[in-house]
N, C-alpha and C positions, 0 to 999 in steps of 0.2 A: 275468405272472398268479400266483399262487399258488394254491395248492387247501387248504381247508382240511381236507377230507374229504366222506366219502359220507353222507348221513342216508335214512334210508327212513319214509316217514310212511304210514300206510294204505297199505301197497302200491306206494306212489308214490314213483321217484326223485328228489330233490330234491338238486341239490349248492349249496352254500353258498358263494359266493365272494367273494373284494374287489375289486373293478371297479377299474378307471385311467382312469374318465371325468375330464373338465375338471374343478377344482374348484367354478367357478363355475356348476354346470349345476343352473337351476332346472324341474322338472317338470312339463309343464302351468303350470296357474295356479296348483297348489298348493305351498305352503313349505312345511310341517309338517305331522306324520303326526296331530299333536290332534285335527285336524277332516278326517283322511281320513274317517272313517265317516259323516258327514255329506253328502261332497261326492261330484260325479259322476265317473269316471275315465272317459278316451276311451280307448279299444281299436281298434289297426291288425290285422285280422287278412288273413293273406295265404293264401292256402289254394286251390286249384286244385280241389278236388272241390266239388264245389258241395253234395252230402249231407253233408257231413262241415263243411262253412262253416255249414249250416243248426242241424245236431247243436251243434255249439260256442257257436254266438250262442243257443242255445237256455239252453245249459249257463251261458252270462254273464246271462241277461237271467235267470234263476232266481237270483240272488245276492242274499244276503239283508243282508249287510252293507254294503253299498256299494252305489252304482248304476254300470252299464256301459256305455256308450251305444259299439258297434261299427261299426264302417267294413269292409267286406271289400273286399278285389282278389284278382285270382288268378294274380298274377305281381309280380315284383321290378320292374320298369318303371312299372307302374300301381302298388305302391307307392313308388315313388320320387317321381313325378308327385304322388301326392298328397301324401305329406313334403313336398312343398316349396311347396305352397299352405299345408299348417296343420298346425303340431307335434301331436303324439299323447303321450301319458302311458305307454301301451307299448305294444311290439309283439307279436304271436302268430304266429310264422312255422314254416310249413310246412317240413318238411325236404328233401322232392321238387318241387319245380315244374315246368314246362315251360321256361321258359327260366334257372332256374339250379339248383343240386342242393348238396345240403350248404352245408359253411362258405360258400361262395363268393355265395350269394346272404346271407348275415349279415355279409360284410365289404363287399358292395353298400351295404347298408341303414346301416351304420357311418358310411361315408361321408356319406352323406347328412344322418345323425341320430344322432352320435357319442354324444348327450348323453342319449336315449330306451333304457331298458332293454328286452330283448330274450330271449322266452321260446322257445326250440325245440321244436317240435311233431314226435316221431318217432311209428313204428304200432309200433316193436315195440322189445325191451329189447334196446338194443344197448349193452352198456359205449365201446365205442370212439367210436361216434358223438355218444354225452354229452360226454365228455372232450375231444373235437377242437371239439365247440362251446364247450363252457366257456376251452377253450384262446384260441377265437377271438374271445370277447367275448361270449358268452351269459349273462344273469343268470343261466338254469336251464336243464331240460331238462323235459317233460312226453311218457310215453306216454301214446298217444290210445285205448286199447282199455283200460284201464285208470282215465281220466280221469270226474269225478264234480263238480258243482257246487262242493264243498265244498273239495276238492284245487287247483280249476283260482280258485275264489276267494282262497284261503289262502296260494296260488305269487304271483300276482299281485297282493295286498297285501304280502307278505311282500318279493318283487322293489321295488315302490315305496318302501317304507320301508326297506330298503338302501343305494338310491341317494340318497335322501335323509338320511340319515346318513351315507354317505360323501361328500355335499357339507358337510354342516355339518361335518364332521370335517376334510377337505381346507380349507375355508372358515377354521378354526381354528389349521392348521396354516399357512396360507400366513401368517394375520397374527399366529404365534409367528414364522415364519421373517422375515417382512417388519421385525419390532421390532426381532431379533437379529443381522438384516444392517444395516438404518441406524446402529445405534447408532455412535457415535464410539470407540468400546473394541471391543477385542481380549478375545471368548468361546469357552472352548473347556470341553468336559466327558469325566472320566476315567472309568473304570470301577475298581473297589474294586483292581483289582490296576495300575491305572495307566497304564492303555490308552488312546490319545482312542478316543470313538466319536463325537463331536459337536465340530466348530469352526466359526465364523463366517470368513465370505470375509475379511476385513479379518485374522483370526489367522494364516490359510494364505498372505494375501499377505504378512505378517511373515516366514513363515519360509519364502518363496518354494516352496509347494507345493502341491499339488491337494490336496482334501480326503480324497480313495481313497487317498492315499497318506499320511496321519495315521493314517487310523482301522486301530484293532488296534498300533497303535506308539508306544512310551511316549517320554517325556523323552530317555532314553538314545540315541534315534537321531538327536536332532537337534541336542541340544546338549554343552558339555562335561563330562565324566565327576563333576566337582565342584560344578557347577553343577544339574546333573541327581540328584544325589545330594541335594540340597539340595530339591530340588523333591518329589522322594518324602517326603523326612522329614517337609516339611511338609504334605502330602497325608496321610501316617499321622496325623499330628495330628489335624488339622480331622477324620477320619472317627471316631478313636478319641474325642475327647472332645467333639464334635458342635460343635466354634466356628465363628463366623465370623470370619475371620482378618484383617486388613487391616493392609499397611504400605507403604515406601518404596523399592525397591529400587533402588540405583546398580550402575550395568554401563557397558562401553565399547565405542564401535563399532568396526568394526573399522580405521577410518580416525583413530581413538585422542579420539574426541569421549566429552563424559562425556552420559550418558543415564541418568536417572531415570522410574519407571517407576511409579505406584499400581497395588498388588495389592490383587484383594479374593477368598479364598477361603472357600466354604461347602460343608457335605456336599450330597451329591446322595440321594434319598429316594425310595422305590416308595411304592405308595395305602396297602399298610399301616405306611408309615413307617420300612421297614428302610434302611439304610443301605446305597446302593448304587454310589456313587462320589464325586466332588467336579465344584463347578462352579466355575468362575475367569473373573473378568475382571480385566483390567490396562487401564493407558494411559498417554501420555506427559505427565508434568508434568514436563519438563525447565525449559521456560522462567518455572514458578511457583516451582520449587527453586532456582533461578539468581535470579527477581525478590526472594526472599526471603533467601538468600545477600546479594546487592547494599544490599538495603533494610538487612540487619546489619551491613553494613560501612560504609554510610553513617549508619548509627546511632551504630555506634563512631565512628568519625571527627569526628560533630558531639559529640559527647560527652569525647572528648580534646580538640578544637576550643574547647569551650565551657568544660572545666575547666583549658583551661593560660592561663587568662585575657589571653593575647594583646589582644583588643579584645573591649567591653563586647559583652556578647547577652545578651536578653532576647526570651519569650514572653510574648504582653501581647493582648489582644483591642481591637477599635476604640473600646470605650466611652470606655476610658483606665486600664483597669487592667492590672497588671503580676503576670503568673502567675507567673512563672520567670526569675530573673536571675542569672549568674554574678558572682564576687565584683569583677571587672573594671567591670562595669556598676556595682557598687553603691559600687565605690571613687571611679569619675567622677561618682557623680551624692553621694557623701555619706550615705548614706543605708547602715543595716544588713540584716540578714536579718532582722531582727525585723522591722522596718520594712513590711519585702517581704512576709510570711505575717501579719502582723495587719490589709494593706491600706493603709497609711497611703504607702507606693510608690505613685504614679500617674504615667502619664508624661503626661498631660496638664497636671497640678500643675506638671511641670519648664519647659513651655514659656510662656517669656515671651510674653506680649500683642501685641507687634509680629510674631512669628513662627505665631500660630497658624493665618494664613492660608494659609501655607504647608502647613501639616500639614493643614488643608483640603483644598485641592488633593491629598497623599498618599491622601488618605483616598477619595475619588473616584474615584482611578485604581485604586487597590487594589480599588474594588468594583466597577468595570467589567471591568478586565482582569486580576486577581490581582499585579500589580506595579507600581510606580511607581520613576522613576529616583531615585538619590539626591539629597540636597540637603544645604543645610548652614542650621545656626540656632546657636540657645545653647541651653543648660540654666540654671535656675536651680539651683544645689548647695543642698543644707538649711541650709547654715550662709549662704546669700544670697549668695553670690557668684556668677559666669557661670562657664561656659566652654564654649568653642566647639565645636562637635561637627559630625561630616557621618554623617547616617542613611542605612541603606539598607531595605526592607524588603520582604517577599514573604507574603503567603497563606497560610497552609500546607492542604497539599494534603487536600481532602473537609471544608472548613471556611470559612465564610461570616463569621465574625468575628474568631478566632483568627490570629495572625502571629508572623513570625520577624524580629526587628529585629538589627542590626551598628550598634552606635553605637563611631565612629572619634573618639578627641580627637584636635584641631588646633588644640593650645593651641601647641605647637612649629611645625608647621607655620605656622602664622600668624603666630611670630616671624622664622620664615623669611621667609615669605612678603615681610615688612615691610623685612626688611634686603634683601632680592633688588632691592624697590621703590622701595627708596633708591640703591642701586647702579647700577639701571637710569635713573633721573633724573641721578645725577651722568654715567653713562656717557653717555645722550643731552646732557647740557652738555657732555662733553668733546668729544664728536662732532661737537657745533655748531658748539664753537671750532675744531676743525678743520675743517670745512667753510668756516669762514669764514678763518680762516688759508690754506685753500688756495685760494678763490673772490679774495683779497686779494693772492695771491703771483703768482696767473695772473696776475691784472690788471697789477699793478703790475711785474712780467716780461716778459708780452707786450708792452704799450704801447712800452718802449723799444725790444725786441727787434723789431717790426713796422718801428720807422725804421733798426734797425741793418741786418738783411737785407733791405730793399728797396733800401736807398742803396747800401749793399756789393754789391747785382749791378747799379744804377744806374753804379757808378765802374768794377766789371768792364768793361761794355757800351761802356766808354771806350777811348782809346788810349793805355796803358799799358804803362812798361819793365816787362821779366820780372820785374824784382825788387820791382817795385811788385803785379805781379798777382801774385806767389807770396807777399806780404805779405798782402794780400786776401782772396786765395783760404783763408789758414789761418785769417782770422778767419770768412768765412761759412762755413769748417765746423764752427768751434768754436761759431758760431751754432746753425749747425741740430744740433748736438753737444745743445748745453743747449736748445734747443728738443723735440727729441726726447725727452729725459730727462722735460721737465716733463707732457710729453703721456702718457707713458706711467706716470708717477705719479700721473696726474688719472685714466685711466681704468682703473687698478689701484684705484685710491681706490672710485672709484665702484661698482665693481662689489664690493669688499669690502663694501661699504656696503648692496650691492643693492638700487643705485638705479638702476640701468641698465634700462631697460625696451625693447621690440622698438616699434617705427614700421612696419607694414607699409605700404608704399604699390607702389605699379604702377610697375617698372621694364623696360629693354629689358636683356637679359641680353649681348647680342653688345656696345652700346652700352659699357655699363659697363667688360663687358672689353677693350674697346678703348680705353675713356680711361687705364683703370689699365697696358695695357702701355707706348703712349705716355707717359704719365708716366715710366714704368720705361725706356723705351728708350736715353736718351742715355747712362745709366747703363753698361746692359747695351752698347751698340756704344762706348763709349769703351774698356769692358775686351775688344774684340771678342768678343764672346759673342752668338750668336745666340739671339734671344728669341723664340718661339714663342707663340701662342694656337690652341689646337683645340678646339674646342665640335663634340661629334657633331650631325651633321643633326638626329637626332632630340629634340634639347633643345629644349622652346617658347624661344621667343624672352622674349616679353611677360609675366613672372610677378610676381606678389603677395609680398613678402618686405620686410624691413630692409633695402636695399642701402645703407645707409650702413655698417654695420656687416661687413655681406659683403664689401665695397668695404676697409675695414679689415681687415678678415684676410685677404685676398688680397693686398694691401698688403704686410702683415707678412711673409705665408712668402714672395712671389715677389722681396722685397729683401732677404731674409735669402738667399735661392736665389742672386741676383744677388752680394751682400757675400762668399758663404763658395764664390765659381767663380770661379779663374783664366779657365779656358781652357774651349772647347765649349758649351754651350747651356742653357739653362731655356726649360720648358715649360710653360705650362699648359694641362692637358685635362680638359674637364668631360662630364661624362656624366650620363645617369639611371639611379639605380640600381633604384628601383622606383615605382608613383605608384598611384595609385586613384583614385577619381571627382571627390573635394575635394582634393586633395596630390597632390606626388612628391619624390621625394628623389635630392636632385643629389648627386654626388660631384667636387670639384675634386681633380685631383692635380698637384703643382708637383714634378718632377722636374729637376734640376739635374745636371752631371757634377761637384761639385765636391769638396770634401777628405772630406766624410761622418763620418757620426758613430759613434763603439762603441756595442755593443751595450750594454754596463755602464752608458752615459751615453744611453740615447735615453730613458730614464723622467723621468729628473730634471730635463731641459732642459725640458718642461711646467713646473717649478716657478719659483716668484718668485724674481727675481734670480740666478738659475741659469745657466752655460754649459757648454758642453762641457769648458771647462780654462781657467785663468787667463789662459795666453799666448793662446788665441783673443781675449780681451778685449783685451788688450793690444796683437793685433797689427790686430784686425777695428773693435774697440771696442761700444758697446752696452751696453744696462741689463741685459740679464736677463730684462726685460718681457714682450720681445714675445709670445715663445711662450707664456705663461701668460696674458696678455692672449687671445691667440688661441683657447686653448684655452678658456678662460672662454664668449666669447663665442659660438663654436661649442657648447657644451651650453646658453648661451641660447636660441638658435636652432632647438633638437631635434637637433644633431648632434653629432659628436665629430671629434677628430685624431687620428692615430697617424701611423707613419714607419715605412716599409722605409729602412735604410741600411748601405754598408759604408765604412768607412774606406778613403779615395783613390779611390774608385769611386763619388760622387756618392751622393744621397738625393732620397727621394722621399716627401714630404706628404701625406695626404689628409687631407680635411676633408669633412663629409657634412652637407647643412645641408636641412633641411624648408620648401620653400616651395608657394604656389599658383600654379597656372597661371593667369593672366589669361581673361576672357572675350572676347579680341579674337582677334586673328591668331595661329597658329601660324607658327612660324618656313620649316616646311616648304611651307608655302602663301606666305607671305613672298617666299622666297626659290627659288622654281622658275616665272618664268615662262616664257613660250615662247619669247619671243628670242631666249633664249641655247641654246633646246635643239638637241642635237648640233651643235653651234660645237666646231672643234676648237683647242685651243689649246698652245700650245708653252710649256712651264716651264724655267727656264735659272736652274739655283739649286745652288752648290755641296754645300748642307746637307742629309742627305739627310731630319732631322726636317719640314724646310721643304718640303720638294720632297712628301712626303708629305701635311704639311696642306693645302697647295695642289690637290694630287688630290684629296683626299677632298672638300675645299670644293666645287671645280669638278664632281666628277662627281655632288654631293650636287646641283648645279642644272642637272643633266643635261647638261652640257656632256662634252666628250671631250678631256680632257686627255691629251698625253703628256708625261713630264719627265726631262728628262738635268739630267747632274750639272758640266757646264762647257763652256765656251766650242768646244772641237775637236769634243763631242758633236753640241751644236747646228748649225755648219755641216754636220758629215754626215750630221745630220737632214734637213735644210733640202734639201742636194742630192740625195738619196735621194727627198725627197719632192716636190722638183721633175722626179726622171726619171718618181717616180708620176702627176703631175700631179695632186697633191693640191694642198689649200690649208690653211694655218693663216689663222684669223679674228683672236685676237690673241699676240702673243710676248710673256710676262713673263721681262725678263730682271733678275737680279739686276745689282748696281754691284760688287760686291765678289768676286773669285774668284780663285782661287790660278792658273789655269791661261789666263788671259788678261782684261784689263779688258771690263768690259760695253761702254762706250763705244765700243771699239776694236770688239769683237763687233757692236754698233750700225750703225756707219759700213759694216762690210764685208756686213751685211745689206742697208746700203741699197744697195750700189752692186750685188752678185751676187743677192739674194732676194727683193726690194723685192716680187715680184707672190707673193710665196710666205709672206714670213713675218705677213703681215697687220698689223691693228696693232700699234707696239711700245711698249710697257709698261714703265716702269723703275722697279725696286725698289731705293729707295734708305736705308742704314742709317739716310744722315743728311740729312733731305728740306732743312731748312733752311739747308744751306752755300751760299751765294751761287755759288761756284766751282763746284760739281757742279750746279747746276740752269743754272750759264749753256755747261756742257758739256750738258747735257740737251737745250736747246734745238738747241745745234749740231748734236748727233746727231739732230735732229729727234725725239725721242721726242714722241709723240704724250699723255701724260699720264704724272703721276709718282708712286709708288705709296709711302707711307713702309712699314716695316719696324719692328716686324711689324706683319701684315698686317690692315689694319681691314676686317672682313667687308661689313661695307654701305657702307664707302667702297669696296671694290671691286668688288661690285655696283652703286654705281651709278654708276661709271666706265663699267662695261661697257656698258651699257646704254644709257651716253650717247653711246657710244662705236658701238654696232650702231644705233641710231637716230635721231640726229643731234641737232638741237637744231629742227627743224621740227614739227609739228605734230602728226607721229605720236609725238611722243616721252610717253613715258608719264606721266600726271598724276601720280604717286606721284612722281616726279623731280621735276618742277617744283615741285610742294609744296614737296620737303625744301631743294627752292635758294633757294626763296622765305623759307622757316624763316632759312636761313644768312644769306643777303643782312642787309649792318646799315647803320640810317640813324642821323645824328646823334641821340643823346639829349642834351634838357636835364637833368641831375643838380645838385640839392641836395645838399651835400656838406654835414654837420652833426659837428664834431669839434673838439674843444680842442686835441689835440696837436699843434703846428703841425709836427712831423718828418711825421705820417700825414698832414695837411692836405698838406705839399709831395710825400708820395710818392703821395697818392691823385688829387691832380691831374695830377701826371705820366702816371700810367696812364689818365686817362679822356682827357687830349689827347690821347693817342699813338693812342689807338682811336679817336678823331675825335669824340669826347662833348666837348659844354659844362660845365665846373664851376664851381658857384657853393656861395663858402664861408659857413659860418655856423660859428660860435663856439662856441653853445650854446644848447639846446632854444627859451629867449627868442628870440633873434635870428631863430630856425629857423620858426616858428610865425610871426613877422611879415612873416620872407622867403615865407613858402611862399602868405600871401594877397595879395601884392605884384603876383607875376608868376607867371606859368607853369614848371610841371616835368612831365617824364613821367616821375622816380624820383627815390628820396630814398634817400640811402645815409647813417641815422643813429647814429650811437656813444651807447652805453646809459648810460655815465657819465661824467657832466660838471657844472660847478658851474651854478649858479645853477637851472637846471631839466633834469634827466634825460631822456635817451632816451625812455623809456615813460610819462612823465607829456606830453613835447612831443608824442609820437602819438597818445596820449590827445585831448588837447585838438586836434589836427588832424582826430582821425576825426570828434570832435563836429559840427566845424563841417561839416564833410564830408556828414555825415546829415544836416543839413537843407540842403544846397544840391543834393544827390545825384550828387555826382563822388565820385571816387575814384582817388589817384595812389600805386602800391605804392612800401610804405618798405622800407628793405631795413636790417636791425639790423648793426652791425659793434661786435663785444664782445670783450675779452681775460677776461671769464667764460665756463667751460667747464663748469659743476657740471650737474647734473641734470635743474633744472627752467628751468633759463635760459633755455634756445630755447620752452618753454611761457609761461613770463612775457612773454618778446616776442613768439608770437604771439595770448596773453590781449590784451595791452593794444593789439593792429589792426595790429602790424607783419605783411608778408606772405612775409620770406622772411630767413633768419638766415645771418649770416659769423662765422666766430671769427679773432681774429686772432693772427698775424700774417695779414695778407692778402695771398691769395696772387693773383696776376693773371691766370692762366686759371680759376680759381676766380671771383673778381670778376667777370671780364666774361660768363661762363659763365650768374649768377645774374643782373647787369644786363640781360643781353642775351634773358632768358628771355621765351615767349610772357606775359606777364601781359595780363590784360584793359585794351585801350585808355582810357588815363584819360581821363574827360570833364573839362574845362574848367567853372569856376563858371559858370553863367547872369550873377551881376549884375556881372562882371569884362568888360571888354572892350578888349582891348590893340591899339591898330595898330601895324603893322610896324615905324612911328619909335619908339613908346615903350617897343616889346620891345627894339629895339638900343639906345635909350639905358638903358635898364636893365642891359645885358647888359654894355655898356660900364662902368660906372660901379665904380669901383672897392670901394667897400661893400659890393656885392651880388654880382659875378662878377670871379672874376681868373683866371689863368694859373698853371700851376706856375711859370714865368717869374718873374710877377710877384709873386706870393706867394716866393717866394725872395728878390727884391729888398725886400719890405716889411719880411723879417725879420730881413735881413745888411746890407742896406743896399745893395745892387748894382742894377745895373739890368734892366729888364724885356727879356727878347730874346725875339724872335717864337717860337713854338712850332712846331716840325717837322710838316712836314704829315703825315697820314695816310697816304698812298702811300709813306711811308718806312718803315713801321713793318714789321720783320720776327719769323717767326714765333717764333726763338728765339735765345738770344745767340751772336753769332759765333765762330770759334774762337780760342783764348787764341794769344798768340805762339810758344808751344812747339809750335802744333798740336792740345794738347789742349781737350776742349769741359768746360766745367762750367755746372750748371743744377740750380740750387738749387732753385726756386721752381715745383717741378712741372711743367714747360713753361711759365714765364712768356712771356708777350709782353711784350717789353721795346721801348725806345724806343732811337736814338743818341743818346750823350751828353752830355752840353756841360760841358766843363770846368772852367769858371769856376764854374758853379752846385752842381756837385758839391763844389768846394774850399770854399764859400760851407754847403754844410750839413754839411761836415765839421768846419771852425772849429764851427759853433754845436753839434755832437753833442760837441765836446769840453768846450766851454765848460758844459754843462749835466752833465756824466757824472758831476762830483762831488755833485750833488744828487739826481742817482737814484739812486747808490751809499749814502748817506746813509738815502735814502726807503726803501731795500732792507733796510737794517740795520734801520730802525724795525718793519717789517713783521716780520722774522724774530725 
């Protein structure tokens, strides 16, 4: 509180002070001093002396200028209770009271009514008491013995007036302060010396200072000297010239950013108009300045583009008027600048009638979104000619009618497009011719190749001299090499043409891998290589993907590994890389111990027609297309191929492929049945990789395997086990080991450890060799397992031995055995080539099936509806009526009768859409020539829906026998040979004589060029007739081949 001095009026002491009460205090119900004379003031008199209280009340009652309503209390506590019930306009407080003394009472009342003015009453002239009261917050001090009505009335009225004036002033100050603080700008004021006298909080925050740290200091305390000097000169100029200065100042922040501020300075004056300082406001305008600079740059760039005349540009409105255009636009349309300025150039007049609907669509889009997609049309030039153009249009900002349009002359592009279209048509024509050539070449070559390969294998299966076998082996190898070349060229052609598509089907991964390993096993074992398939236990078995292409990839890689490995092993390892709810990524590792690949050639071998070195081709052969095709197939299946290799230390090829898990069983569920849990198994195998694979596999079935590396270790282990009293449930014994023959080991085990070794299972590298099978019987092996080990086959064998063949056998095994059981099928063979007829009939009869031959589609349709068949093998390309047309006729007749017989296509055509054409015609399956026996049997004996015979036909047993015995309707391979060559028919060998694979050659080596083909014992006379017939037709084949080329 600040004292303004002492004023004596009429002998009374009155101290006029500035109160610091709350700014929003209203005095009673009165809000203005102008109506105080006509109002009533409430007065709370706090006086303990009753006589003095009556005296003071009387004085107040005599007031003439305003009415006084007095409430009397005798103590501070009573006053506090009264104030808590109702407010009062003024308080008269005695200095001495029974419960308080001096300023203590004043402070108590201020705590209850801080907004009410208090006048202190004293009984003597005491300056110290007066000053203490004023400092404590009293509005004034009155001396009782000098009190009069006029003094009392005037003092009360002045106290209330001052309180109201202070309230109004503080309200004004608060409004001013609130306004200044709420402004989003910096505000401060300086005096004439340049010292800060005021600043809003925003400016204080800008300088990171409090207001009390700013007041009284100049710019030199806060800014660099050169900047502070500039501010001083600006302030002096504003005060001297009484100017309002506005400017944009550029600064840099401490971190290097540019900052632009808008500054406004004005002189500050007092009530007399004298300049007493400066007032300044400034605010950040950096975004606005940067936007203006960007606009200026954009405008400059657009002007350069506009004037460069690279493309036609016009400013127009949607009504059709061209407001401005560059020279390129005028040249494009043929109009002059005078035409533009005179209004004769209008864009709507340039548009031909057939293109106006496109303009309407563009205008609608512009009105809706402000932009529209580019579109092509033509302009009508001033000279009447037409020019193709492409337009891109956008509305101008803040405009609803004006737009900017970019116009591109499309004349050159249209000419090039025409040239490209003609070139494309020529290329399509050439591609079609190439496809037709490839299809024709495939058919013309595969048809005789089918007979050459098949019949050569039949001859190799007979008794031959070593020289004859060597010659025929060379023929077979050359035919296989030619067939491989044809297949690779066709595959590569389809891939390059982009006609190769994925065919996702559900398949068994382990069955597929087992089939691949079985196919390659003989070649691997011929080179004394260990071939191992290792599928990790967490890999699901039932998957959905393109099994054909995946098989082709693995066949290529494993075939190469076997080809380039002379000793050691070849391993296929399968594991899961990653998986999610919808798919999983598999990695296939093909590991060999072969010749290896130099690092500088590892990338090149994936290119077409590339091999590691030219000497490799001379020694091992090959087209150089296999890895290129493999790489492209992997990419098509969402994966990739790469390798790691070191010359002399083998190679590892890695392939990834993304597949989907089938909704059926996982391998873990299928391969972990309780009958095998905890059973002990002895593994005897000299190959470490094979031992580890078997250990992992059997462990995943929750068995307890123990592996040893040879016969001696096996006997030592069995001897130790015998002493411990333990028993093995099974013993898996390899047939070929360096320290002892597996047969001899089995004999010793039977003699000494029969009660400890359990069931003896023999692992044969060549399970189809008659001599080894006979020795297995002599050694009393309960089962033989082919190497590489087929997981499902081994699993079935163990379960069968464990459960036996009674009622306790697993239902899954019984179902699988039922599928494997073969029955005689009645097959209608539709084939125009006599050599293919001879081969197919021989293969079917060796399998125990009945074959009936039709030479073309017409004969096939006639025979089909004269007698019942279980399967139809249908050649596609035949004279008179081809296989597709014959199939359609059969299916149409079937549709009326409600029955269905599986029809299997046989074709030498292998182009991309051949399979689809066959299936679309109504065929159920598809075989490509040359027909391989194992593939033929697999497809022929598949579990097709059982054929339903037509209701209108009834065949009794005698008529069926008559039909099958007729030479026009059915013939055996021997009968077919006799008809073609003049030889007599010979009885077909019994199906029981069939062997799974060819017998060993005279020199002890094994040849199997037909993917594990099941062939029959040879008939020398028949094969001699076939060879003669082939030689007779060979010149005609060559002539037709030359014509095709």
